PyMOL CGO cylinders between C-alpha atoms (Angstrom):
from pymol import cmd
from pymol.cgo import CYLINDER

trace = [
    CYLINDER, 90.26, 103.41, -24.50, 88.16, 104.47, -27.38, 0.3, 1, 1, 1, 1, 1, 1,
    CYLINDER, 88.16, 104.47, -27.38, 84.61, 105.41, -26.45, 0.3, 1, 1, 1, 1, 1, 1,
    CYLINDER, 84.61, 105.41, -26.45, 82.29, 102.45, -26.01, 0.3, 1, 1, 1, 1, 1, 1,
    CYLINDER, 82.29, 102.45, -26.01, 85.07, 99.90, -26.52, 0.3, 1, 1, 1, 1, 1, 1,
    CYLINDER, 85.07, 99.90, -26.52, 86.84, 97.47, -24.24, 0.3, 1, 1, 1, 1, 1, 1,
    CYLINDER, 86.84, 97.47, -24.24, 90.52, 96.75, -24.76, 0.3, 1, 1, 1, 1, 1, 1,
    CYLINDER, 90.52, 96.75, -24.76, 91.32, 93.02, -24.86, 0.3, 1, 1, 1, 1, 1, 1,
    CYLINDER, 91.32, 93.02, -24.86, 94.53, 91.10, -25.40, 0.3, 1, 1, 1, 1, 1, 1,
    CYLINDER, 94.53, 91.10, -25.40, 94.93, 87.70, -27.10, 0.3, 1, 1, 1, 1, 1, 1,
    CYLINDER, 94.93, 87.70, -27.10, 97.10, 85.28, -25.15, 0.3, 1, 1, 1, 1, 1, 1,
    CYLINDER, 97.10, 85.28, -25.15, 99.15, 82.25, -26.20, 0.3, 1, 1, 1, 1, 1, 1,
    CYLINDER, 99.15, 82.25, -26.20, 96.04, 80.03, -25.85, 0.3, 1, 1, 1, 1, 1, 1,
    CYLINDER, 96.04, 80.03, -25.85, 94.25, 82.17, -28.48, 0.3, 1, 1, 1, 1, 1, 1,
    CYLINDER, 94.25, 82.17, -28.48, 91.85, 83.47, -25.83, 0.3, 1, 1, 1, 1, 1, 1,
    CYLINDER, 91.85, 83.47, -25.83, 90.97, 87.13, -25.41, 0.3, 1, 1, 1, 1, 1, 1,
    CYLINDER, 90.97, 87.13, -25.41, 91.49, 88.52, -21.92, 0.3, 1, 1, 1, 1, 1, 1,
    CYLINDER, 91.49, 88.52, -21.92, 91.50, 91.79, -20.05, 0.3, 1, 1, 1, 1, 1, 1,
    CYLINDER, 91.50, 91.79, -20.05, 94.88, 93.35, -19.29, 0.3, 1, 1, 1, 1, 1, 1,
    CYLINDER, 94.88, 93.35, -19.29, 96.26, 92.49, -15.86, 0.3, 1, 1, 1, 1, 1, 1,
    CYLINDER, 96.26, 92.49, -15.86, 98.64, 90.26, -14.04, 0.3, 1, 1, 1, 1, 1, 1,
    CYLINDER, 98.64, 90.26, -14.04, 100.20, 89.30, -10.77, 0.3, 1, 1, 1, 1, 1, 1,
    CYLINDER, 100.20, 89.30, -10.77, 100.56, 91.42, -7.69, 0.3, 1, 1, 1, 1, 1, 1,
    CYLINDER, 100.56, 91.42, -7.69, 104.28, 92.06, -7.15, 0.3, 1, 1, 1, 1, 1, 1,
    CYLINDER, 104.28, 92.06, -7.15, 105.31, 91.39, -3.54, 0.3, 1, 1, 1, 1, 1, 1,
    CYLINDER, 105.31, 91.39, -3.54, 108.77, 92.82, -4.19, 0.3, 1, 1, 1, 1, 1, 1,
    CYLINDER, 108.77, 92.82, -4.19, 112.20, 91.29, -3.92, 0.3, 1, 1, 1, 1, 1, 1,
    CYLINDER, 112.20, 91.29, -3.92, 114.38, 91.24, -0.80, 0.3, 1, 1, 1, 1, 1, 1,
    CYLINDER, 114.38, 91.24, -0.80, 117.07, 93.31, -2.53, 0.3, 1, 1, 1, 1, 1, 1,
    CYLINDER, 117.07, 93.31, -2.53, 114.56, 95.95, -3.66, 0.3, 1, 1, 1, 1, 1, 1,
    CYLINDER, 114.56, 95.95, -3.66, 115.25, 95.38, -7.36, 0.3, 1, 1, 1, 1, 1, 1,
    CYLINDER, 115.25, 95.38, -7.36, 111.56, 94.58, -7.89, 0.3, 1, 1, 1, 1, 1, 1,
    CYLINDER, 111.56, 94.58, -7.89, 109.37, 97.02, -5.96, 0.3, 1, 1, 1, 1, 1, 1,
    CYLINDER, 109.37, 97.02, -5.96, 106.22, 95.79, -4.25, 0.3, 1, 1, 1, 1, 1, 1,
    CYLINDER, 106.22, 95.79, -4.25, 102.86, 96.97, -5.54, 0.3, 1, 1, 1, 1, 1, 1,
    CYLINDER, 102.86, 96.97, -5.54, 101.13, 99.15, -2.95, 0.3, 1, 1, 1, 1, 1, 1,
    CYLINDER, 101.13, 99.15, -2.95, 97.72, 97.57, -3.66, 0.3, 1, 1, 1, 1, 1, 1,
    CYLINDER, 97.72, 97.57, -3.66, 95.89, 95.34, -6.14, 0.3, 1, 1, 1, 1, 1, 1,
    CYLINDER, 95.89, 95.34, -6.14, 94.67, 98.50, -7.87, 0.3, 1, 1, 1, 1, 1, 1,
    CYLINDER, 94.67, 98.50, -7.87, 98.24, 99.78, -8.24, 0.3, 1, 1, 1, 1, 1, 1,
    CYLINDER, 98.24, 99.78, -8.24, 99.28, 96.40, -9.65, 0.3, 1, 1, 1, 1, 1, 1,
    CYLINDER, 99.28, 96.40, -9.65, 96.50, 96.59, -12.24, 0.3, 1, 1, 1, 1, 1, 1,
    CYLINDER, 96.50, 96.59, -12.24, 97.45, 100.12, -13.25, 0.3, 1, 1, 1, 1, 1, 1,
    CYLINDER, 97.45, 100.12, -13.25, 101.10, 99.01, -13.65, 0.3, 1, 1, 1, 1, 1, 1,
    CYLINDER, 101.10, 99.01, -13.65, 100.12, 95.93, -15.67, 0.3, 1, 1, 1, 1, 1, 1,
    CYLINDER, 100.12, 95.93, -15.67, 97.90, 97.93, -18.03, 0.3, 1, 1, 1, 1, 1, 1,
    CYLINDER, 97.90, 97.93, -18.03, 100.77, 100.33, -18.69, 0.3, 1, 1, 1, 1, 1, 1,
    CYLINDER, 100.77, 100.33, -18.69, 103.23, 97.46, -19.25, 0.3, 1, 1, 1, 1, 1, 1,
    CYLINDER, 103.23, 97.46, -19.25, 100.89, 95.49, -21.52, 0.3, 1, 1, 1, 1, 1, 1,
    CYLINDER, 100.89, 95.49, -21.52, 99.34, 98.30, -23.57, 0.3, 1, 1, 1, 1, 1, 1,
    CYLINDER, 99.34, 98.30, -23.57, 101.29, 101.53, -23.01, 0.3, 1, 1, 1, 1, 1, 1,
    CYLINDER, 101.29, 101.53, -23.01, 98.15, 103.15, -21.59, 0.3, 1, 1, 1, 1, 1, 1,
    CYLINDER, 98.15, 103.15, -21.59, 97.83, 104.85, -18.25, 0.3, 1, 1, 1, 1, 1, 1,
    CYLINDER, 97.83, 104.85, -18.25, 94.66, 103.91, -16.38, 0.3, 1, 1, 1, 1, 1, 1,
    CYLINDER, 94.66, 103.91, -16.38, 92.98, 104.44, -13.04, 0.3, 1, 1, 1, 1, 1, 1,
    CYLINDER, 92.98, 104.44, -13.04, 91.45, 101.41, -11.36, 0.3, 1, 1, 1, 1, 1, 1,
    CYLINDER, 91.45, 101.41, -11.36, 87.86, 101.94, -10.31, 0.3, 1, 1, 1, 1, 1, 1,
    CYLINDER, 87.86, 101.94, -10.31, 85.62, 99.76, -8.10, 0.3, 1, 1, 1, 1, 1, 1,
    CYLINDER, 85.62, 99.76, -8.10, 85.54, 96.00, -8.31, 0.3, 1, 1, 1, 1, 1, 1,
    CYLINDER, 85.54, 96.00, -8.31, 82.99, 94.70, -10.77, 0.3, 1, 1, 1, 1, 1, 1,
    CYLINDER, 82.99, 94.70, -10.77, 80.09, 92.81, -9.18, 0.3, 1, 1, 1, 1, 1, 1,
    CYLINDER, 80.09, 92.81, -9.18, 80.52, 89.16, -10.08, 0.3, 1, 1, 1, 1, 1, 1,
    CYLINDER, 80.52, 89.16, -10.08, 84.01, 89.86, -11.44, 0.3, 1, 1, 1, 1, 1, 1,
    CYLINDER, 84.01, 89.86, -11.44, 85.86, 87.64, -8.95, 0.3, 1, 1, 1, 1, 1, 1,
    CYLINDER, 85.86, 87.64, -8.95, 86.23, 84.05, -10.09, 0.3, 1, 1, 1, 1, 1, 1,
    CYLINDER, 86.23, 84.05, -10.09, 88.61, 81.08, -10.30, 0.3, 1, 1, 1, 1, 1, 1,
    CYLINDER, 88.61, 81.08, -10.30, 90.03, 80.20, -13.69, 0.3, 1, 1, 1, 1, 1, 1,
    CYLINDER, 90.03, 80.20, -13.69, 91.95, 77.09, -14.71, 0.3, 1, 1, 1, 1, 1, 1,
    CYLINDER, 91.95, 77.09, -14.71, 93.90, 78.14, -17.82, 0.3, 1, 1, 1, 1, 1, 1,
    CYLINDER, 93.90, 78.14, -17.82, 95.72, 74.79, -17.99, 0.3, 1, 1, 1, 1, 1, 1,
    CYLINDER, 95.72, 74.79, -17.99, 95.06, 71.56, -16.10, 0.3, 1, 1, 1, 1, 1, 1,
    CYLINDER, 95.06, 71.56, -16.10, 96.35, 71.76, -12.54, 0.3, 1, 1, 1, 1, 1, 1,
    CYLINDER, 96.35, 71.76, -12.54, 96.79, 75.54, -12.48, 0.3, 1, 1, 1, 1, 1, 1,
    CYLINDER, 96.79, 75.54, -12.48, 94.11, 77.65, -10.82, 0.3, 1, 1, 1, 1, 1, 1,
    CYLINDER, 94.11, 77.65, -10.82, 94.17, 81.44, -10.90, 0.3, 1, 1, 1, 1, 1, 1,
    CYLINDER, 94.17, 81.44, -10.90, 92.07, 83.87, -8.88, 0.3, 1, 1, 1, 1, 1, 1,
    CYLINDER, 92.07, 83.87, -8.88, 90.75, 86.57, -11.21, 0.3, 1, 1, 1, 1, 1, 1,
    CYLINDER, 90.75, 86.57, -11.21, 89.67, 89.87, -9.67, 0.3, 1, 1, 1, 1, 1, 1,
    CYLINDER, 89.67, 89.87, -9.67, 88.15, 92.29, -12.17, 0.3, 1, 1, 1, 1, 1, 1,
    CYLINDER, 88.15, 92.29, -12.17, 88.09, 96.06, -11.75, 0.3, 1, 1, 1, 1, 1, 1,
    CYLINDER, 88.09, 96.06, -11.75, 86.54, 98.65, -13.98, 0.3, 1, 1, 1, 1, 1, 1,
    CYLINDER, 86.54, 98.65, -13.98, 89.07, 101.22, -15.18, 0.3, 1, 1, 1, 1, 1, 1,
    CYLINDER, 89.07, 101.22, -15.18, 89.11, 104.72, -16.54, 0.3, 1, 1, 1, 1, 1, 1,
    CYLINDER, 89.11, 104.72, -16.54, 91.57, 105.27, -19.36, 0.3, 1, 1, 1, 1, 1, 1,
    CYLINDER, 91.57, 105.27, -19.36, 93.77, 108.27, -18.64, 0.3, 1, 1, 1, 1, 1, 1,
    CYLINDER, 93.77, 108.27, -18.64, 95.45, 108.30, -22.06, 0.3, 1, 1, 1, 1, 1, 1,
    CYLINDER, 95.45, 108.30, -22.06, 92.66, 107.22, -24.46, 0.3, 1, 1, 1, 1, 1, 1,
    CYLINDER, 92.66, 107.22, -24.46, 94.01, 109.27, -27.35, 0.3, 1, 1, 1, 1, 1, 1,
    CYLINDER, 94.01, 109.27, -27.35, 97.34, 107.41, -27.30, 0.3, 1, 1, 1, 1, 1, 1,
    CYLINDER, 97.34, 107.41, -27.30, 97.19, 104.30, -29.50, 0.3, 1, 1, 1, 1, 1, 1,
    CYLINDER, 97.19, 104.30, -29.50, 97.58, 101.16, -27.38, 0.3, 1, 1, 1, 1, 1, 1,
    CYLINDER, 97.58, 101.16, -27.38, 100.45, 98.83, -28.19, 0.3, 1, 1, 1, 1, 1, 1,
    CYLINDER, 100.45, 98.83, -28.19, 100.65, 95.09, -27.75, 0.3, 1, 1, 1, 1, 1, 1,
    CYLINDER, 100.65, 95.09, -27.75, 103.48, 93.87, -25.52, 0.3, 1, 1, 1, 1, 1, 1,
    CYLINDER, 103.48, 93.87, -25.52, 105.56, 90.73, -25.96, 0.3, 1, 1, 1, 1, 1, 1,
    CYLINDER, 105.56, 90.73, -25.96, 103.24, 89.01, -23.47, 0.3, 1, 1, 1, 1, 1, 1,
    CYLINDER, 103.24, 89.01, -23.47, 100.38, 88.85, -25.98, 0.3, 1, 1, 1, 1, 1, 1,
    CYLINDER, 100.38, 88.85, -25.98, 99.79, 88.00, -29.62, 0.3, 1, 1, 1, 1, 1, 1,
    CYLINDER, 99.79, 88.00, -29.62, 97.23, 90.63, -30.50, 0.3, 1, 1, 1, 1, 1, 1,
    CYLINDER, 97.23, 90.63, -30.50, 95.32, 93.63, -29.14, 0.3, 1, 1, 1, 1, 1, 1,
    CYLINDER, 95.32, 93.63, -29.14, 91.75, 94.52, -29.99, 0.3, 1, 1, 1, 1, 1, 1,
    CYLINDER, 91.75, 94.52, -29.99, 89.12, 97.13, -29.17, 0.3, 1, 1, 1, 1, 1, 1,
    CYLINDER, 89.12, 97.13, -29.17, 85.62, 95.68, -28.99, 0.3, 1, 1, 1, 1, 1, 1,
    CYLINDER, 85.62, 95.68, -28.99, 82.10, 97.04, -28.57, 0.3, 1, 1, 1, 1, 1, 1,
    CYLINDER, 82.10, 97.04, -28.57, 80.06, 95.47, -25.76, 0.3, 1, 1, 1, 1, 1, 1,
    CYLINDER, 80.06, 95.47, -25.76, 77.88, 93.56, -28.22, 0.3, 1, 1, 1, 1, 1, 1,
    CYLINDER, 77.88, 93.56, -28.22, 80.95, 91.98, -29.88, 0.3, 1, 1, 1, 1, 1, 1,
    CYLINDER, 80.95, 91.98, -29.88, 82.35, 90.50, -26.64, 0.3, 1, 1, 1, 1, 1, 1,
    CYLINDER, 82.35, 90.50, -26.64, 79.97, 87.50, -26.29, 0.3, 1, 1, 1, 1, 1, 1,
    CYLINDER, 79.97, 87.50, -26.29, 81.14, 86.12, -29.65, 0.3, 1, 1, 1, 1, 1, 1,
    CYLINDER, 81.14, 86.12, -29.65, 84.84, 86.17, -28.73, 0.3, 1, 1, 1, 1, 1, 1,
    CYLINDER, 84.84, 86.17, -28.73, 86.90, 83.18, -27.62, 0.3, 1, 1, 1, 1, 1, 1,
    CYLINDER, 86.90, 83.18, -27.62, 87.36, 84.10, -23.97, 0.3, 1, 1, 1, 1, 1, 1,
    CYLINDER, 87.36, 84.10, -23.97, 86.62, 82.66, -20.53, 0.3, 1, 1, 1, 1, 1, 1,
    CYLINDER, 86.62, 82.66, -20.53, 83.02, 83.18, -19.40, 0.3, 1, 1, 1, 1, 1, 1,
    CYLINDER, 83.02, 83.18, -19.40, 84.17, 85.09, -16.32, 0.3, 1, 1, 1, 1, 1, 1,
    CYLINDER, 84.17, 85.09, -16.32, 85.64, 87.85, -18.47, 0.3, 1, 1, 1, 1, 1, 1,
    CYLINDER, 85.64, 87.85, -18.47, 82.53, 87.98, -20.67, 0.3, 1, 1, 1, 1, 1, 1,
    CYLINDER, 82.53, 87.98, -20.67, 80.31, 88.31, -17.60, 0.3, 1, 1, 1, 1, 1, 1,
    CYLINDER, 80.31, 88.31, -17.60, 82.52, 90.95, -15.96, 0.3, 1, 1, 1, 1, 1, 1,
    CYLINDER, 82.52, 90.95, -15.96, 82.56, 93.08, -19.12, 0.3, 1, 1, 1, 1, 1, 1,
    CYLINDER, 82.56, 93.08, -19.12, 78.75, 92.87, -19.42, 0.3, 1, 1, 1, 1, 1, 1,
    CYLINDER, 78.75, 92.87, -19.42, 78.40, 93.85, -15.75, 0.3, 1, 1, 1, 1, 1, 1,
    CYLINDER, 78.40, 93.85, -15.75, 80.75, 96.83, -16.19, 0.3, 1, 1, 1, 1, 1, 1,
    CYLINDER, 80.75, 96.83, -16.19, 78.86, 98.14, -19.20, 0.3, 1, 1, 1, 1, 1, 1,
    CYLINDER, 78.86, 98.14, -19.20, 75.54, 97.62, -17.43, 0.3, 1, 1, 1, 1, 1, 1,
    CYLINDER, 75.54, 97.62, -17.43, 76.37, 99.27, -14.09, 0.3, 1, 1, 1, 1, 1, 1,
    CYLINDER, 76.37, 99.27, -14.09, 75.10, 102.79, -13.50, 0.3, 1, 1, 1, 1, 1, 1,
    CYLINDER, 75.10, 102.79, -13.50, 74.96, 103.43, -17.23, 0.3, 1, 1, 1, 1, 1, 1,
    CYLINDER, 74.96, 103.43, -17.23, 72.33, 101.07, -18.50, 0.3, 1, 1, 1, 1, 1, 1,
    CYLINDER, 72.33, 101.07, -18.50, 73.93, 101.08, -21.96, 0.3, 1, 1, 1, 1, 1, 1,
    CYLINDER, 73.93, 101.08, -21.96, 77.47, 101.61, -23.29, 0.3, 1, 1, 1, 1, 1, 1,
    CYLINDER, 77.47, 101.61, -23.29, 76.37, 104.70, -25.23, 0.3, 1, 1, 1, 1, 1, 1,
    CYLINDER, 76.37, 104.70, -25.23, 75.55, 106.37, -21.90, 0.3, 1, 1, 1, 1, 1, 1,
    CYLINDER, 75.55, 106.37, -21.90, 79.18, 106.39, -20.71, 0.3, 1, 1, 1, 1, 1, 1,
    CYLINDER, 79.18, 106.39, -20.71, 80.28, 109.71, -19.29, 0.3, 1, 1, 1, 1, 1, 1,
    CYLINDER, 80.28, 109.71, -19.29, 83.40, 111.74, -20.10, 0.3, 1, 1, 1, 1, 1, 1,
    CYLINDER, 83.40, 111.74, -20.10, 85.79, 109.33, -18.40, 0.3, 1, 1, 1, 1, 1, 1,
    CYLINDER, 85.79, 109.33, -18.40, 86.30, 106.63, -21.01, 0.3, 1, 1, 1, 1, 1, 1,
    CYLINDER, 86.30, 106.63, -21.01, 85.79, 103.10, -19.73, 0.3, 1, 1, 1, 1, 1, 1,
    CYLINDER, 85.79, 103.10, -19.73, 87.86, 100.00, -20.37, 0.3, 1, 1, 1, 1, 1, 1,
]
cmd.load_cgo(trace, "trace")
């Protein structure tokens, strides 16, 4: 990720969201390997959706919530902070999303996105750093 920016993806509902996806439990024939952990699943999903390699960091306080993207479908969202391992590589948008964007913390509240994501991003920028400009050498996303 670029310094002081969060990478977001626009979905088919025209909402911005953080990269991520389902935990793979694997297939009986081994064709689809199981993810070793939720963190490993997130790292895989970020790579698939953006081309970036990332390292999942601790869960974000207040970043676990239930989202109903469409009536009758409820999804548990668990939000981790991440360190970008390939921030100098331009991210690419996969076929799963319509658009990719890099946003400063102060731009996020004005975006069309679920409140849970907005709150998780604010919490990530605020933890230990006090302000996005105080981020250390490991770029944050």
